[in-house]
N, C-alpha and C positions, 0 to 999 in steps of 0.2 A: 364430427370430430370431437373426441373427449380430451380434456386437458386435466391431467392429474397433477395436483399441486399439494405438496406436503406442508402442513402448518403446525405450529406449536404454540400452545397457550402459555404465556408467561406474564405474570403480573396483571392478569385480567385482559390482556391484549393478545391478539394473534400475530405471530411472526412467521414468515415463510422459511421453510427449510430447503436445503439443497435438493436438486432433482433426483428422483429414483427411477425415472423412465426417460429414455432417449427417444425422441420422435423418429418415426420411420424416415429413411432417406434412401437415395439410390446409389450411395457409395458402396464400399466394400462391406460395411456393417449395415444390413437393412433394418435390424431392430436389436435393441439391447435394453434390458430392464431388470430391476429387482422386484420381487413379488410385492414388497411393502416397504415403506420408509423406516419402519421399526421392527425389530425381531427380538427373540428371547422371551423375557417375561415369565409368567407363571407356567405357561404351557411349554416353554422351551422351544419356540418356533425357530427353525434354522434360517439362516440367511440364504434365500434362494435366488439364483441368477439364471436368466434365460437370454440367449442371443441367437441371431439368425444372420447368415452371410448370403451375399448375392452370388458369390463364386467360391470355389474351393480355395482354402488358404490355411496358413499356419497361424494359430490363435494363441495368445498368451493372456491369461487372466491373472491379475495380481491383486491380492487383498491386503490392505495395509491398515494399521491402527496407529495413528501418529506417523512417525517415520519408520516404524518397524514393519517388516513384511511378515504377515501372518500365514499366508498361503500363496503358492504360485503354481499354476497348472498350464502346461503347454501341450497342445494337441493339433493334429491336422484335421481340419473340419471341412466337410463337403458343403457346397452351396445349396440353398433352397431347403434346408432342414433346420428345425429349431432344436437347439441344444440346451439342456437344463442341468444345473448343478446345485447342490446344497452343501453349505458349510455350517459348522456349529462351533464358532469361536467361544472360548471359555470366559473371557473377561468382558465387562461392560465398556461402553465407549462408542466413539464414532468410527465407523469403518468405511474405507473408500475402496470401491471395486473398479479396477482399471482394466480395460480390454485393449489389446494391441493387435492389429491385423495389418501386417506390412508397415507402412508409414502412418496409418490411421490409428489414432487412439481416442478413447472416450472414458470418462470417469463418472461414476455415480456414487452417491453417499447414502448410508444407512446408519441407524443408531441402535445399539443393543441396550435393552432395559435390564 
């Protein structure tokens, strides 16, 4: 079992950052992750999101920066299949990606350089 932990070095010390990977579970969302805790930079890497459901359901992905909604996507997704999306926000900052499936929600955080 691997544990992905994001860390940031500040003032010579390492501080943990919010999670960018949700552990696998047997609920409606079997897996939900961001490709990496940081995106953008010199190569312009997009914010990549992947999720997998245990059963067919209506999924809403919401990307926010602060209180502002940057993007919202709603789709009907089949169970047992991995869905991948890429977003290319234009501004720097901390972005939160929220997935809602029925009454189940989960939020992950990434930072744009």
